N, C-alpha and C positions, 0 to 999 in steps of 0.2 A: 528753322524750328524741327525740321521732322528730321534733321540726325540725332533728335535728343530723343524724341520719340520711343522712335527706331532702337536708343542707343538703351532706355529703361526700359521699354516695351523686352527687349530681350535681355535687360540683367533675371527681374522680376521671371521674365519666361525660365531665365536656370537654373536661380532659385527653385522653382516647382520645383521643376527633374529634378535637383540637387537633393531637395527636400525626398516624395517620392522614391527617387531610388534607397537612398539612407535607410527611408523606412521598409521599403522593399526587404534589403539587406535584412538587416534587423532583425524582421519576422519572418526572415525562412530563415536563419540559422537556430533564432530562437526556440530552444527544448518549452513543449506542454509543460504546466505546474506539474500532470499528475505522471508526468517520467520519471517526473525529480521527488519523490515521494517516496519521501523517507530515509534519500542518497546519503543526502551529514550523519546518518546513524551507522554507517557500515562501519567496520573497525572502531567501532566504541563499545563499551560495555549497553548490554543493553539496560533501560533508562529500571525499575524497579516501581511493582507497579501490585494494584490488587485490585481485581476486577470479581466485583459480587456474578456470579454462572445463577442461569434460568434454570438449572436443576436448583440450584439452596445452596447455600451459604459461599465459600468466594474460595478465590487463588490469588494466589502473590507468587508472583514468577520470582522471586529469590527462594522461596521453597521448593524450586525443583532443578538449584545451580546442583551439577555433575549428571543432566543432562542434558541431551538434545533439546530443543525447545524450537516449532513452525509457530509464528504469532499472525493471524489471517488475519484481516481487518474487513468488514465485509459490512452492505446493508441488504435488508430483500429487496427494492426498491430496486436496487442496481444491474445488472441485468446480465454484465461478467461476472459478477458475483454469483447469479446461479447459472450458470456454464461451467464454472469449477465448484462447484460446492456436493458434484455429485464424485471429481476427483479428489476430492480435501478426506471426505470421509469413506471412501475408497481404501485412499492411499495410507490413512491413518490407520485404520483396521489389519492393515499387511502390518504396518513396521510403530505398533501401539505393546507389544510384545517384548523388539527391544533397545526400550528402556524409552521411547523420543512421544514424546508431548503434542500433541497439536490444545492452540489454545486458539479459538475464536474471539473477534473484539466488534459486538457490534456498533456501527456511530451513524449518527442520525434518522433514527428508524425510530417505531411505535417500540412497544412488549409486547403486543395482540402480533404484529404484523412478524416481528423480527421473531417470536418464538411458531408462527402456523409456518416460515421457513427454512423452521429445522427440524420438527416437522414433514413434510416432506420432502427432504431431502434426505431425512431418519440419518439426522446426524448423533452421534454420542459424543465426538469430543468435548471437551469444555468449552463450553462460548458464554456471555453475557457484554452487556451496554457496558457496551464507557459515557458511566452517566457524567455530565459537564464538558467530556469532553478534554477534559487533560491527558488520557493515553496516548487519545491521535494528537496532541498537540507533543506530546514528548520527540513522540513517531517521529513529529516532523513533517505525519499523512497530509497531502494532498487532494490523492482522488483516490477511488478505491475499484478493484480490489486490488489490497497491496498484501503482499506476504517479504517476514522478514524470519531467517535464517539462528542462531542464535548458538555459540555450540556449546558445547560442558561447562567453560568459565567463564559464562553470561557476557559470549561476544557477539557481537552482529554481524556474521562472516559474509551476509549477504542478504539481498532483499530483489521482487520480483514484484516487478508492476504488469496490475494487467490481470488477467485472466489466467491463471494456470494454467499449465497443461503437465501427465502423468508422467511422459519423459524425463524432464524436466524439475519438474518435485523431488521424483522417487531421487534422481541428480546430488540435486541440494543438499537432500536430504544423508544420500550415502559419502554426502564433501562432511556432514556431520557426525556421521561414525565415525572417518578417520583416527 
């Protein structure tokens, strides 16, 4: 009987250790959801949308065909969004005369908080709420901030997940202008 107990106990321990090793290995290789945000959209046509703007009126992405477009998904409560906001505005001002358009899509936010954020950072490029989250879903956004780069033909050529810095933003825009 002692032999059977030792055998059963050994098998149970082996099974538990095996399960823990498999679980750990799977978790160690798994990319976080935010890292995959929008990955499936790259090298595909940008989904068309109409965004109601905080400044009034609407902006439809397809009306910008022929121009490079930078689409940034953000929210006022998001610390990395707040980190990148001044950079986006500064680079927008530098490139707007080169026919590059920036669009900000505010998600999961209140209108009052979004408007306060826009005022706080002096944001002048078009921004609006993604009411109902349709644009967010169409772009596969699972975490913010995420920025998409759309070429003149309407193809998403790249995306950046997380707070974007000036060097990367300028580099991606220059790629759009080539």
